[in-house]
Backbone and ligand atoms as CSV (ligand in chain L), in Angstrom:
chain,resi,resn,atom,element,x,y,z
A,1,MET,N,N,81.221,105.647,73.452
A,1,MET,CA,C,82.294,104.689,73.994
A,1,MET,C,C,82.215,103.263,73.381
A,2,SER,N,N,83.268,102.755,73.267
A,2,SER,CA,C,83.295,101.358,72.843
A,2,SER,C,C,84.167,100.562,73.854
A,3,GLY,N,N,84.186,99.191,73.536
A,3,GLY,CA,C,84.931,98.199,74.476
A,3,GLY,C,C,83.869,97.722,75.534
A,4,ARG,N,N,84.482,97.377,76.644
A,4,ARG,CA,C,83.665,96.560,77.629
A,4,ARG,C,C,82.789,97.562,78.510
A,5,TYR,N,N,83.045,98.792,78.462
A,5,TYR,CA,C,82.312,99.779,79.448
A,5,TYR,C,C,80.833,99.761,79.152
A,6,PRO,N,N,80.389,99.955,77.928
A,6,PRO,CA,C,78.917,100.112,77.576
A,6,PRO,C,C,78.235,98.766,78.000
A,7,ALA,N,N,78.887,97.766,77.793
A,7,ALA,CA,C,78.185,96.409,78.096
A,7,ALA,C,C,78.079,96.211,79.561
A,8,GLU,N,N,78.918,96.845,80.379
A,8,GLU,CA,C,78.929,96.726,81.818
A,8,GLU,C,C,78.542,97.777,82.737
A,9,SER,N,N,77.950,98.891,81.952
A,9,SER,CA,C,77.580,100.019,82.612
A,9,SER,C,C,76.489,99.866,83.612
A,10,GLY,N,N,75.580,98.893,83.343
A,10,GLY,CA,C,74.533,98.603,84.350
A,10,GLY,C,C,75.226,98.007,85.570
A,11,ARG,N,N,76.341,97.187,85.392
A,11,ARG,CA,C,76.756,96.634,86.593
A,11,ARG,C,C,77.441,97.525,87.337
A,12,TYR,N,N,78.062,98.477,86.750
A,12,TYR,CA,C,78.678,99.582,87.479
A,12,TYR,C,C,77.845,100.575,88.237
A,13,ARG,N,N,76.644,100.696,87.658
A,13,ARG,CA,C,75.757,101.551,88.329
A,13,ARG,C,C,75.163,100.825,89.543
A,14,SER,N,N,74.969,99.535,89.538
A,14,SER,CA,C,74.435,98.906,90.612
A,14,SER,C,C,75.622,98.621,91.859
A,15,LEU,N,N,76.828,98.557,91.299
A,15,LEU,CA,C,77.941,98.588,92.105
A,15,LEU,C,C,78.084,99.913,92.963
A,16,ALA,N,N,77.855,100.858,92.172
A,16,ALA,CA,C,78.056,102.289,92.783
A,16,ALA,C,C,76.959,102.461,93.874
A,17,ARG,N,N,75.763,102.001,93.586
A,17,ARG,CA,C,74.575,102.087,94.582
A,17,ARG,C,C,74.875,101.217,95.722
A,18,GLU,N,N,75.280,99.883,95.631
A,18,GLU,CA,C,75.375,98.974,96.697
A,18,GLU,C,C,76.775,98.777,97.158
A,19,GLY,N,N,77.737,99.222,96.623
A,19,GLY,CA,C,79.164,99.078,97.128
A,19,GLY,C,C,79.783,97.778,96.566
A,20,GLN,N,N,80.998,97.680,96.803
A,20,GLN,CA,C,81.596,96.476,96.452
A,20,GLN,C,C,81.616,95.437,97.526
A,21,ALA,N,N,81.569,94.175,97.039
A,21,ALA,CA,C,81.559,93.064,97.989
A,21,ALA,C,C,82.384,91.841,97.394
A,22,PRO,N,N,83.691,92.077,96.915
A,22,PRO,CA,C,84.283,90.977,96.312
A,22,PRO,C,C,84.755,89.862,97.483
A,23,GLU,N,N,84.736,88.692,97.019
A,23,GLU,CA,C,85.192,87.631,97.928
A,23,GLU,C,C,86.582,87.232,97.941
A,24,THR,N,N,87.094,87.713,96.753
A,24,THR,CA,C,88.559,87.157,96.522
A,24,THR,C,C,89.557,88.383,96.359
A,25,MET,N,N,90.716,88.245,96.901
A,25,MET,CA,C,91.723,89.407,96.812
A,25,MET,C,C,92.832,88.584,95.975
A,26,ILE,N,N,93.352,89.404,94.938
A,26,ILE,CA,C,94.358,88.803,94.131
A,26,ILE,C,C,95.707,89.701,94.358
A,27,VAL,N,N,96.959,89.118,94.772
A,27,VAL,CA,C,98.056,89.799,94.696
A,27,VAL,C,C,98.838,89.499,93.542
A,28,ALA,N,N,98.931,90.485,92.688
A,28,ALA,CA,C,99.520,90.011,91.339
A,28,ALA,C,C,100.670,91.225,91.127
A,29,CYS,N,N,101.547,90.900,89.981
A,29,CYS,CA,C,102.641,91.793,89.635
A,29,CYS,C,C,101.977,92.943,88.690
A,30,CYS,N,N,102.775,93.967,88.668
A,30,CYS,CA,C,102.305,95.129,87.865
A,30,CYS,C,C,102.493,94.830,86.323
A,31,ASP,N,N,103.261,93.735,86.077
A,31,ASP,CA,C,103.500,93.362,84.621
A,31,ASP,C,C,102.240,93.425,83.796
A,32,SER,N,N,102.256,94.140,82.671
A,32,SER,CA,C,101.053,94.366,81.837
A,32,SER,C,C,100.550,93.007,81.277
A,33,ARG,N,N,101.300,91.969,81.362
A,33,ARG,CA,C,100.790,90.764,80.699
A,33,ARG,C,C,100.124,89.823,81.785
A,34,SER,N,N,100.218,90.113,83.043
A,34,SER,CA,C,99.651,89.427,84.163
A,34,SER,C,C,98.443,89.989,84.832
A,35,ALA,N,N,97.454,90.550,83.989
A,35,ALA,CA,C,96.280,91.230,84.603
A,35,ALA,C,C,95.314,90.312,85.046
A,36,PRO,N,N,95.041,90.149,86.370
A,36,PRO,CA,C,94.176,89.253,86.975
A,36,PRO,C,C,92.777,89.295,86.341
A,37,GLU,N,N,92.193,90.424,86.201
A,37,GLU,CA,C,90.750,90.444,85.659
A,37,GLU,C,C,90.739,89.760,84.176
A,38,ALA,N,N,91.816,89.852,83.472
A,38,ALA,CA,C,91.684,89.119,82.251
A,38,ALA,C,C,92.005,87.656,82.250
A,39,ILE,N,N,92.909,87.426,83.190
A,39,ILE,CA,C,93.195,85.964,83.315
A,39,ILE,C,C,92.076,85.111,83.953
A,40,PHE,N,N,91.360,85.741,84.835
A,40,PHE,CA,C,90.258,85.062,85.568
A,40,PHE,C,C,88.871,85.384,84.962
A,41,ASP,N,N,88.797,86.163,83.867
A,41,ASP,CA,C,87.693,86.659,83.047
A,41,ASP,C,C,86.689,87.256,84.136
A,42,ALA,N,N,87.205,88.079,84.903
A,42,ALA,CA,C,86.336,88.681,86.029
A,42,ALA,C,C,85.846,90.121,85.610
A,43,GLY,N,N,84.528,90.448,86.051
A,43,GLY,CA,C,83.912,91.559,85.781
A,43,GLY,C,C,84.046,92.556,86.760
A,44,PRO,N,N,83.636,93.875,86.646
A,44,PRO,CA,C,83.835,94.726,87.813
A,44,PRO,C,C,83.013,94.277,89.059
A,45,GLY,N,N,83.862,94.478,90.209
A,45,GLY,CA,C,83.154,94.148,91.535
A,45,GLY,C,C,83.636,92.672,91.856
A,46,GLU,N,N,84.278,91.841,91.100
A,46,GLU,CA,C,84.471,90.418,91.465
A,46,GLU,C,C,85.784,90.114,92.154
A,47,LEU,N,N,86.813,90.995,91.702
A,47,LEU,CA,C,88.264,90.756,92.405
A,47,LEU,C,C,88.631,92.092,93.197
A,48,PHE,N,N,89.245,91.842,94.150
A,48,PHE,CA,C,89.881,93.063,94.806
A,48,PHE,C,C,91.459,92.699,94.527
A,49,VAL,N,N,91.962,93.639,93.600
A,49,VAL,CA,C,93.208,93.414,93.097
A,49,VAL,C,C,94.434,94.357,93.738
A,50,LEU,N,N,95.322,93.787,94.180
A,50,LEU,CA,C,96.432,94.459,94.677
A,50,LEU,C,C,97.719,93.965,93.750
A,51,ARG,N,N,98.295,95.071,93.021
A,51,ARG,CA,C,99.381,94.752,92.176
A,51,ARG,C,C,100.658,95.555,92.584
A,52,ASN,N,N,101.796,94.838,92.631
A,52,ASN,CA,C,103.071,95.564,93.052
A,52,ASN,C,C,104.224,94.819,92.229
A,53,VAL,N,N,105.416,95.413,92.179
A,53,VAL,CA,C,106.503,94.752,91.499
A,53,VAL,C,C,106.834,93.427,92.163
A,54,GLY,N,N,106.662,92.268,91.273
A,54,GLY,CA,C,107.078,91.071,91.850
A,54,GLY,C,C,105.903,90.353,92.584
A,55,ASN,N,N,104.809,90.879,92.756
A,55,ASN,CA,C,103.596,90.363,93.526
A,55,ASN,C,C,104.204,89.749,94.903
A,56,LEU,N,N,104.793,90.749,95.602
A,56,LEU,CA,C,105.343,90.313,96.962
A,56,LEU,C,C,104.489,90.809,98.106
A,57,VAL,N,N,104.341,90.165,99.206
A,57,VAL,CA,C,103.756,90.495,100.408
A,57,VAL,C,C,104.904,90.702,101.441
A,58,PRO,N,N,105.079,91.866,102.012
A,58,PRO,CA,C,106.023,92.075,103.013
A,58,PRO,C,C,105.602,91.399,104.291
A,59,PRO,N,N,106.557,91.191,105.239
A,59,PRO,CA,C,106.033,90.791,106.604
A,59,PRO,C,C,105.416,91.764,107.300
A,60,TYR,N,N,104.557,91.453,108.241
A,60,TYR,CA,C,103.876,92.545,109.129
A,60,TYR,C,C,104.773,93.221,109.967
A,61,ALA,N,N,104.608,94.569,109.634
A,61,ALA,CA,C,105.736,95.474,110.291
A,61,ALA,C,C,105.183,96.822,110.383
A,62,PRO,N,N,104.227,97.024,111.511
A,62,PRO,CA,C,103.655,98.351,111.840
A,62,PRO,C,C,104.596,99.337,112.359
A,63,ASP,N,N,105.502,99.829,111.429
A,63,ASP,CA,C,106.612,100.718,112.007
A,63,ASP,C,C,106.624,102.273,111.626
A,64,GLY,N,N,105.438,102.596,111.152
A,64,GLY,CA,C,105.227,104.010,110.769
A,64,GLY,C,C,105.833,104.435,109.314
A,65,GLU,N,N,106.395,103.350,108.529
A,65,GLU,CA,C,106.765,103.628,107.293
A,65,GLU,C,C,105.461,103.599,106.336
A,66,PHE,N,N,105.707,103.866,104.984
A,66,PHE,CA,C,104.557,103.766,104.015
A,66,PHE,C,C,104.398,102.363,103.516
A,67,HIS,N,N,103.371,101.718,103.880
A,67,HIS,CA,C,103.128,100.309,103.548
A,67,HIS,C,C,101.912,100.239,102.685
A,68,SER,N,N,101.918,100.506,101.293
A,68,SER,CA,C,100.713,100.435,100.690
A,68,SER,C,C,100.258,98.869,100.382
A,69,THR,N,N,101.085,98.065,100.214
A,69,THR,CA,C,100.698,96.643,100.238
A,69,THR,C,C,99.955,96.193,101.432
A,70,SER,N,N,100.505,96.384,102.672
A,70,SER,CA,C,99.941,96.077,103.875
A,70,SER,C,C,98.563,96.878,104.101
A,71,ALA,N,N,98.531,98.009,103.633
A,71,ALA,CA,C,97.156,98.909,103.762
A,71,ALA,C,C,96.007,98.147,102.985
A,72,ALA,N,N,96.445,97.777,101.685
A,72,ALA,CA,C,95.406,97.079,100.925
A,72,ALA,C,C,94.989,95.886,101.478
A,73,LEU,N,N,95.964,95.140,102.007
A,73,LEU,CA,C,95.698,93.708,102.628
A,73,LEU,C,C,94.768,93.900,103.833
A,74,GLU,N,N,95.122,94.975,104.675
A,74,GLU,CA,C,94.231,95.138,105.882
A,74,GLU,C,C,92.917,95.511,105.520
A,75,PHE,N,N,92.698,96.363,104.438
A,75,PHE,CA,C,91.249,96.730,104.076
A,75,PHE,C,C,90.610,95.589,103.527
A,76,ALA,N,N,91.160,94.769,102.603
A,76,ALA,CA,C,90.567,93.602,102.104
A,76,ALA,C,C,90.037,92.558,103.194
A,77,VAL,N,N,90.922,92.286,104.232
A,77,VAL,CA,C,90.568,91.337,105.156
A,77,VAL,C,C,89.705,91.900,106.227
A,78,GLN,N,N,89.936,93.059,106.866
A,78,GLN,CA,C,89.109,93.613,107.802
A,78,GLN,C,C,87.870,94.390,107.489
A,79,SER,N,N,87.833,95.066,106.384
A,79,SER,CA,C,86.733,95.730,105.948
A,79,SER,C,C,85.857,94.991,104.860
A,80,LEU,N,N,86.466,94.509,103.763
A,80,LEU,CA,C,85.678,93.766,102.763
A,80,LEU,C,C,85.381,92.303,103.260
A,81,LYS,N,N,86.188,91.890,104.146
A,81,LYS,CA,C,86.076,90.390,104.729
A,81,LYS,C,C,86.014,89.458,103.547
A,82,VAL,N,N,87.148,89.521,102.711
A,82,VAL,CA,C,87.410,88.674,101.575
A,82,VAL,C,C,87.482,87.251,102.111
A,83,LYS,N,N,87.147,86.261,101.469
A,83,LYS,CA,C,87.115,84.859,101.967
A,83,LYS,C,C,88.439,84.254,101.458
A,84,SER,N,N,89.080,84.671,100.332
A,84,SER,CA,C,90.346,83.984,99.925
A,84,SER,C,C,91.303,84.939,99.429
A,85,ILE,N,N,92.613,84.771,99.618
A,85,ILE,CA,C,93.577,85.543,98.949
A,85,ILE,C,C,94.455,84.853,98.155
A,86,VAL,N,N,94.592,85.118,96.827
A,86,VAL,CA,C,95.486,84.410,95.883
A,86,VAL,C,C,96.697,85.228,95.607
A,87,VAL,N,N,97.942,84.621,95.817
A,87,VAL,CA,C,99.191,85.381,95.454
A,87,VAL,C,C,99.501,84.758,94.073
A,88,MET,N,N,99.342,85.509,92.995
A,88,MET,CA,C,99.687,85.021,91.710
A,88,MET,C,C,100.867,85.611,91.053
A,89,GLY,N,N,101.933,84.849,90.947
A,89,GLY,CA,C,103.121,85.236,90.156
A,89,GLY,C,C,103.053,84.956,88.787
A,90,HIS,N,N,104.271,85.038,87.981
A,90,HIS,CA,C,104.011,84.834,86.591
A,90,HIS,C,C,105.559,84.551,86.023
A,91,GLY,N,N,105.415,83.999,84.794
A,91,GLY,CA,C,106.732,83.574,84.108
A,91,GLY,C,C,107.554,84.983,83.625
A,92,ARG,N,N,108.726,84.925,83.415
A,92,ARG,CA,C,109.358,86.060,82.811
A,92,ARG,C,C,109.278,87.404,83.603
A,93,CYS,N,N,109.212,87.240,84.976
A,93,CYS,CA,C,108.928,88.436,85.725
A,93,CYS,C,C,110.235,89.191,85.914
A,94,GLY,N,N,110.000,90.494,85.444
A,94,GLY,CA,C,111.287,91.439,85.481
A,94,GLY,C,C,111.698,91.668,86.852
A,95,GLY,N,N,110.739,91.952,87.743
A,95,GLY,CA,C,111.168,91.938,89.255
A,95,GLY,C,C,111.897,90.950,89.790
A,96,ILE,N,N,111.601,89.713,89.425
A,96,ILE,CA,C,112.247,88.547,89.902
A,96,ILE,C,C,113.666,88.341,89.305
A,97,ARG,N,N,113.779,88.768,87.942
A,97,ARG,CA,C,114.937,88.827,87.184
A,97,ARG,C,C,115.974,89.873,87.910
A,98,ALA,N,N,115.424,90.864,88.323
A,98,ALA,CA,C,116.190,91.929,88.920
A,98,ALA,C,C,116.861,91.451,90.394
A,99,ALA,N,N,115.825,90.592,91.064
A,99,ALA,CA,C,116.332,90.107,92.251
A,99,ALA,C,C,117.551,89.085,92.182
A,100,LEU,N,N,117.476,88.393,90.859
A,100,LEU,CA,C,118.424,87.382,90.743
A,100,LEU,C,C,119.817,88.075,90.209
A,101,ASP,N,N,119.676,89.147,89.444
A,101,ASP,CA,C,120.857,89.793,88.897
A,101,ASP,C,C,120.626,91.175,89.096
A,102,THR,N,N,121.351,91.874,90.242
A,102,THR,CA,C,121.050,93.196,90.574
A,102,THR,C,C,121.634,94.139,89.526
A,103,ASN,N,N,122.409,93.637,88.481
A,103,ASN,CA,C,122.880,94.677,87.451
A,103,ASN,C,C,122.203,94.374,86.300
A,104,SER,N,N,121.056,93.693,86.239
A,104,SER,CA,C,120.289,93.423,84.960
A,104,SER,C,C,119.433,94.374,84.426
A,105,ALA,N,N,119.324,94.555,83.000
A,105,ALA,CA,C,118.270,95.336,82.575
A,105,ALA,C,C,117.030,94.489,82.423
A,106,PRO,N,N,115.757,95.094,82.393
A,106,PRO,CA,C,115.481,96.393,82.458
A,106,PRO,C,C,115.502,97.061,83.779
A,107,LEU,N,N,115.505,96.282,84.711
A,107,LEU,CA,C,115.218,96.811,86.129
A,107,LEU,C,C,116.563,96.945,86.919
A,108,SER,N,N,117.170,97.999,86.868
A,108,SER,CA,C,118.265,98.342,87.755
A,108,SER,C,C,117.854,98.581,89.176
A,109,PRO,N,N,118.826,98.500,90.152
A,109,PRO,CA,C,118.347,98.723,91.493
A,109,PRO,C,C,117.473,99.928,91.772
A,110,GLY,N,N,117.986,101.092,91.009
A,110,GLY,CA,C,117.242,102.272,91.275
A,110,GLY,C,C,117.051,102.828,92.574
A,111,ASP,N,N,116.102,103.662,92.717
A,111,ASP,CA,C,115.823,104.201,94.229
A,111,ASP,C,C,114.959,103.282,95.027
A,112,PHE,N,N,114.141,102.541,94.512
A,112,PHE,CA,C,113.135,101.813,95.199
A,112,PHE,C,C,112.953,100.192,94.918
A,113,ILE,N,N,113.201,99.979,93.569
A,113,ILE,CA,C,112.952,98.533,93.228
A,113,ILE,C,C,114.085,97.604,93.971
A,114,GLY,N,N,115.204,97.900,94.044
A,114,GLY,CA,C,116.304,97.157,94.682
A,114,GLY,C,C,115.868,96.924,96.229
A,115,LYS,N,N,115.543,97.897,96.846
A,115,LYS,CA,C,115.023,97.867,98.349
A,115,LYS,C,C,113.828,96.921,98.274
A,116,TRP,N,N,112.909,97.157,97.569
A,116,TRP,CA,C,111.662,96.428,97.533
A,116,TRP,C,C,111.951,94.914,97.219
A,117,MET,N,N,112.788,94.654,96.162
A,117,MET,CA,C,113.033,93.178,95.896
A,117,MET,C,C,113.961,92.496,96.880
A,118,SER,N,N,114.632,93.266,97.563
A,118,SER,CA,C,115.582,92.672,98.734
A,118,SER,C,C,114.857,91.937,99.764
A,119,LEU,N,N,113.376,92.125,99.701
A,119,LEU,CA,C,112.599,91.199,100.524
A,119,LEU,C,C,112.952,89.727,100.204
A,120,ILE,N,N,113.196,89.278,98.971
A,120,ILE,CA,C,113.447,87.986,98.660
A,120,ILE,C,C,115.087,87.710,98.381
A,121,ALA,N,N,115.843,88.773,98.897
A,121,ALA,CA,C,117.415,88.466,98.636
A,121,ALA,C,C,117.883,87.291,99.168
A,122,PRO,N,N,117.623,86.849,100.455
A,122,PRO,CA,C,118.127,85.449,100.783
A,122,PRO,C,C,117.804,84.350,99.972
A,123,ALA,N,N,116.504,84.228,99.412
A,123,ALA,CA,C,116.179,83.217,98.508
A,123,ALA,C,C,116.948,83.394,97.281
A,124,ALA,N,N,116.955,84.666,96.756
A,124,ALA,CA,C,117.586,84.975,95.401
A,124,ALA,C,C,118.974,84.566,95.436
A,125,GLU,N,N,119.701,84.751,96.582
A,125,GLU,CA,C,121.111,84.261,96.784
A,125,GLU,C,C,121.367,82.820,96.694
A,126,THR,N,N,120.411,82.117,97.176
A,126,THR,CA,C,120.559,80.790,97.420
A,126,THR,C,C,120.258,80.177,95.912
A,127,VAL,N,N,119.245,80.692,95.323
A,127,VAL,CA,C,118.948,80.206,94.011
A,127,VAL,C,C,120.056,80.546,93.004
A,128,SER,N,N,120.635,81.632,93.117
A,128,SER,CA,C,121.615,82.179,92.213
A,128,SER,C,C,122.911,81.305,92.372
A,129,SER,N,N,123.105,80.884,93.462
A,129,SER,CA,C,124.401,79.975,93.667
A,129,SER,C,C,124.364,78.592,93.197
A,130,SER,N,N,123.083,78.289,92.798
A,130,SER,CA,C,122.895,76.873,92.129
A,130,SER,C,C,123.331,76.725,90.726
A,131,THR,N,N,124.609,76.450,90.612
A,131,THR,CA,C,125.169,76.214,89.365
A,131,THR,C,C,124.750,75.159,88.531
A,132,PHE,N,N,123.964,74.285,89.027
A,132,PHE,CA,C,123.340,73.040,88.296
A,132,PHE,C,C,122.143,73.607,87.520
A,133,MET,N,N,121.519,74.789,87.831
A,133,MET,CA,C,120.396,75.182,87.143
A,133,MET,C,C,120.763,76.183,86.010
A,134,THR,N,N,119.969,76.139,84.975
A,134,THR,CA,C,120.174,77.177,83.938
A,134,THR,C,C,119.377,78.491,84.411
A,135,ALA,N,N,119.657,79.516,83.626
A,135,ALA,CA,C,119.248,80.970,84.140
A,135,ALA,C,C,117.600,80.909,84.038
A,136,THR,N,N,117.022,80.103,83.062
A,136,THR,CA,C,115.558,80.083,83.024
A,136,THR,C,C,115.035,79.185,84.217
A,137,GLU,N,N,115.687,78.136,84.562
A,137,GLU,CA,C,115.338,77.288,85.743
A,137,GLU,C,C,115.397,78.098,87.039
A,138,ARG,N,N,116.427,78.953,87.046
A,138,ARG,CA,C,116.513,79.783,88.450
A,138,ARG,C,C,115.472,80.765,88.397
A,139,GLN,N,N,115.105,81.365,87.265
A,139,GLN,CA,C,114.180,82.408,87.239
A,139,GLN,C,C,112.694,81.799,87.620
A,140,THR,N,N,112.384,80.692,87.143
A,140,THR,CA,C,111.034,79.946,87.494
A,140,THR,C,C,111.135,79.638,88.862
A,141,ALA,N,N,112.273,79.004,89.378
A,141,ALA,CA,C,112.375,78.719,90.792
A,141,ALA,C,C,112.107,79.782,91.681
A,142,LEU,N,N,112.627,80.894,91.384
A,142,LEU,CA,C,112.499,82.031,92.299
A,142,LEU,C,C,111.103,82.778,92.338
A,143,GLU,N,N,110.573,82.680,91.037
A,143,GLU,CA,C,109.246,83.141,90.811
A,143,GLU,C,C,108.294,82.256,91.842
A,144,ARG,N,N,108.488,81.042,91.898
A,144,ARG,CA,C,107.607,80.275,92.786
A,144,ARG,C,C,107.929,80.275,94.180
A,145,ILE,N,N,109.148,80.399,94.542
A,145,ILE,CA,C,109.698,80.370,95.922
A,145,ILE,C,C,109.028,81.845,96.429
A,146,SER,N,N,109.058,82.787,95.712
A,146,SER,CA,C,108.588,84.071,96.242
A,146,SER,C,C,107.066,84.063,96.470
A,147,ILE,N,N,106.285,83.229,95.671
A,147,ILE,CA,C,104.960,83.151,96.075
A,147,ILE,C,C,104.699,82.319,97.425
A,148,ARG,N,N,105.502,81.472,97.730
A,148,ARG,CA,C,105.366,80.647,99.068
A,148,ARG,C,C,105.797,81.676,100.108
A,149,TYR,N,N,106.928,82.512,99.793
A,149,TYR,CA,C,107.408,83.442,100.721
A,149,TYR,C,C,106.245,84.331,101.077
A,150,SER,N,N,105.601,84.974,100.084
A,150,SER,CA,C,104.591,85.947,100.249
A,150,SER,C,C,103.408,85.303,101.199
A,151,ILE,N,N,103.096,84.025,100.787
A,151,ILE,CA,C,101.966,83.358,101.544
A,151,ILE,C,C,102.467,83.319,102.910
A,152,ALA,N,N,103.674,82.814,103.181
A,152,ALA,CA,C,104.123,82.829,104.673
A,152,ALA,C,C,104.120,84.073,105.384
A,153,ASN,N,N,104.541,85.312,104.612
A,153,ASN,CA,C,104.241,86.547,105.172
A,153,ASN,C,C,102.827,87.050,105.490
A,154,LEU,N,N,101.938,86.594,104.519
A,154,LEU,CA,C,100.469,86.867,104.916
A,154,LEU,C,C,100.210,86.374,106.253
A,155,ARG,N,N,100.647,85.219,106.733
A,155,ARG,CA,C,100.320,84.602,108.117
A,155,ARG,C,C,101.013,85.384,109.045
A,156,THR,N,N,101.881,86.331,108.824
A,156,THR,CA,C,102.489,87.099,109.901
A,156,THR,C,C,101.676,88.170,110.310
A,157,PHE,N,N,100.508,88.516,109.546
A,157,PHE,CA,C,99.555,89.519,109.891
A,157,PHE,C,C,98.510,88.999,110.791
A,158,PRO,N,N,98.352,89.461,111.928
A,158,PRO,CA,C,97.466,88.814,113.041
A,158,PRO,C,C,95.987,88.729,112.375
A,159,CYS,N,N,95.593,89.774,111.638
A,159,CYS,CA,C,94.075,89.579,110.961
A,159,CYS,C,C,93.985,88.313,110.075
A,160,VAL,N,N,95.132,87.994,109.341
A,160,VAL,CA,C,94.851,87.032,108.368
A,160,VAL,C,C,95.066,85.625,109.102
A,161,SER,N,N,96.175,85.522,110.117
A,161,SER,CA,C,96.218,84.259,110.715
A,161,SER,C,C,95.097,83.940,111.616
A,162,ILE,N,N,94.350,84.866,112.280
A,162,ILE,CA,C,93.426,84.535,113.118
A,162,ILE,C,C,92.182,84.093,112.248
A,163,LEU,N,N,91.797,84.835,111.070
A,163,LEU,CA,C,90.719,84.451,110.346
A,163,LEU,C,C,91.029,83.021,109.712
A,164,GLU,N,N,92.315,82.807,109.226
A,164,GLU,CA,C,92.604,81.548,108.584
A,164,GLU,C,C,92.334,80.325,109.641
A,165,GLY,N,N,92.762,80.663,110.920
A,165,GLY,CA,C,92.594,79.724,111.961
A,165,GLY,C,C,91.133,79.325,112.251
A,166,LYS,N,N,90.287,80.308,111.904
A,166,LYS,CA,C,88.740,80.133,112.024
A,166,LYS,C,C,88.159,79.545,110.859
A,167,GLY,N,N,88.904,79.328,109.930
A,167,GLY,CA,C,88.309,78.775,108.659
A,167,GLY,C,C,87.516,79.712,107.891
A,168,ARG,N,N,87.729,81.109,108.122
A,168,ARG,CA,C,86.904,82.148,107.392
A,168,ARG,C,C,87.833,82.855,106.143
A,169,LEU,N,N,89.021,82.474,106.095
A,169,LEU,CA,C,89.845,82.986,105.082
A,169,LEU,C,C,90.838,81.807,104.595
A,170,SER,N,N,90.996,81.838,103.352
A,170,SER,CA,C,92.051,80.667,102.832
A,170,SER,C,C,92.975,81.334,101.875
A,171,LEU,N,N,94.154,80.795,102.004
A,171,LEU,CA,C,95.339,81.457,101.080
A,171,LEU,C,C,95.727,80.430,100.055
A,172,HIS,N,N,96.077,81.039,98.790
A,172,HIS,CA,C,96.293,80.137,97.671
A,172,HIS,C,C,97.494,80.781,96.879
A,173,GLY,N,N,98.209,80.013,96.190
A,173,GLY,CA,C,99.210,80.415,95.255
A,173,GLY,C,C,98.851,80.000,93.789
A,174,ALA,N,N,99.322,80.779,92.934
A,174,ALA,CA,C,99.154,80.481,91.476
A,174,ALA,C,C,100.290,81.145,90.647
A,175,TRP,N,N,100.728,80.470,89.550
A,175,TRP,CA,C,101.691,81.022,88.723
A,175,TRP,C,C,101.230,80.895,87.318
A,176,PHE,N,N,101.194,82.111,86.812
A,176,PHE,CA,C,100.795,82.258,85.243
A,176,PHE,C,C,101.895,82.073,84.344
A,177,ASP,N,N,101.677,81.171,83.391
A,177,ASP,CA,C,102.804,80.974,82.363
A,177,ASP,C,C,102.497,81.831,81.212
A,178,ILE,N,N,103.021,82.955,81.132
A,178,ILE,CA,C,102.693,83.938,79.895
A,178,ILE,C,C,102.887,83.296,78.635
A,179,SER,N,N,103.894,82.397,78.445
A,179,SER,CA,C,104.217,82.009,77.078
A,179,SER,C,C,103.073,80.834,76.556
A,180,THR,N,N,102.291,80.243,77.547
A,180,THR,CA,C,101.355,79.267,77.123
A,180,THR,C,C,99.941,79.714,77.490
A,181,GLY,N,N,99.874,80.776,78.357
A,181,GLY,CA,C,98.607,81.148,78.892
A,181,GLY,C,C,98.021,80.238,79.944
A,182,GLU,N,N,98.831,79.354,80.487
A,182,GLU,CA,C,98.426,78.374,81.559
A,182,GLU,C,C,98.493,78.956,82.872
A,183,LEU,N,N,97.607,78.660,83.716
A,183,LEU,CA,C,97.619,79.130,85.190
A,183,LEU,C,C,97.945,77.824,86.020
A,184,TRP,N,N,99.087,77.725,86.566
A,184,TRP,CA,C,99.487,76.731,87.510
A,184,TRP,C,C,99.072,77.050,88.810
A,185,VAL,N,N,98.486,75.970,89.563
A,185,VAL,CA,C,98.042,76.265,90.890
A,185,VAL,C,C,98.884,75.625,91.926
A,186,MET,N,N,99.130,76.217,93.044
A,186,MET,CA,C,99.964,75.666,94.128
A,186,MET,C,C,99.293,74.704,94.964
A,187,ASN,N,N,99.819,73.447,95.113
A,187,ASN,CA,C,99.339,72.396,95.901
A,187,ASN,C,C,99.506,72.923,97.286
A,188,LYS,N,N,98.385,72.938,98.314
A,188,LYS,CA,C,98.472,73.416,99.537
A,188,LYS,C,C,99.290,72.648,100.339
A,189,ASP,N,N,99.364,71.272,100.082
A,189,ASP,CA,C,100.015,70.459,101.050
A,189,ASP,C,C,101.638,70.374,100.808
A,190,THR,N,N,102.007,70.371,99.506
A,190,THR,CA,C,103.361,70.271,99.108
A,190,THR,C,C,104.051,71.560,98.647
A,191,GLY,N,N,103.215,72.551,98.258
A,191,GLY,CA,C,103.805,73.749,97.879
A,191,GLY,C,C,104.372,73.772,96.427
A,192,ASP,N,N,104.081,72.400,95.734
A,192,ASP,CA,C,104.413,72.438,94.355
A,192,ASP,C,C,103.304,73.095,93.459
A,193,PHE,N,N,103.912,73.457,92.339
A,193,PHE,CA,C,102.803,74.071,91.389
A,193,PHE,C,C,102.514,73.057,90.344
A,194,GLU,N,N,101.159,72.900,90.146
A,194,GLU,CA,C,100.743,71.853,89.250
A,194,GLU,C,C,100.006,72.443,88.054
A,195,ARG,N,N,100.290,71.752,86.839
A,195,ARG,CA,C,99.708,72.270,85.696
A,195,ARG,C,C,98.096,72.170,85.679
A,196,PRO,N,N,97.337,73.050,85.075
A,196,PRO,CA,C,96.075,73.012,85.115
A,196,PRO,C,C,95.260,71.621,84.994
A,197,GLU,N,N,95.719,70.954,84.024
A,197,GLU,CA,C,94.984,69.766,83.858
A,197,GLU,C,C,95.422,68.579,84.971
A,198,MET,N,N,96.374,69.026,85.691
A,198,MET,CA,C,96.832,68.004,86.857
A,198,MET,C,C,96.093,68.477,88.129
A,199,ALA,N,N,95.800,69.673,88.365
A,199,ALA,CA,C,95.271,70.230,89.525
A,199,ALA,C,C,93.857,69.696,89.945
L,1,ZN,ZN,ZN,106.301,90.506,87.266
């Protein structure tokens, strides 16, 4: 075998014996260009990664439906006891584009994507109605608004809000600029996203 596996096989063996104990959970998009392990140069066992279309966290809703995102969150917080959760959005996100223009390619509403992205429909409608902004500006704005929205939804989960209140869990936002390879970090106080050299 070639690639990363031979170099890391020892690490996999010890992880298999001892189990995983990642301290950070990343919520990222499925987009092939926004892979958290590559962006953070993380090895096996370091990051607990949840990826879905548009890196969204839905609100807490224990209603008997199928909630893969909430299940992963519950496991990370209650079993792995991660110390931080990072919601990482990215530029040129197709899911966000679909939320802004429900007729757009490549993501048509389909059977599932339209429903999933309707989580941010109110924000998408507000951003879409801003004729002062260009299409690119609207896209970037909604990408960042959706990160703040997901962080707010994280706090609707009792397990998250209780541990955050005790100082045992911290929530963060980040936005990856695919075109430059820069990771912008959300300022916790203002919600603004700051370039790496400014943060
Ligand atoms: Zn995306």
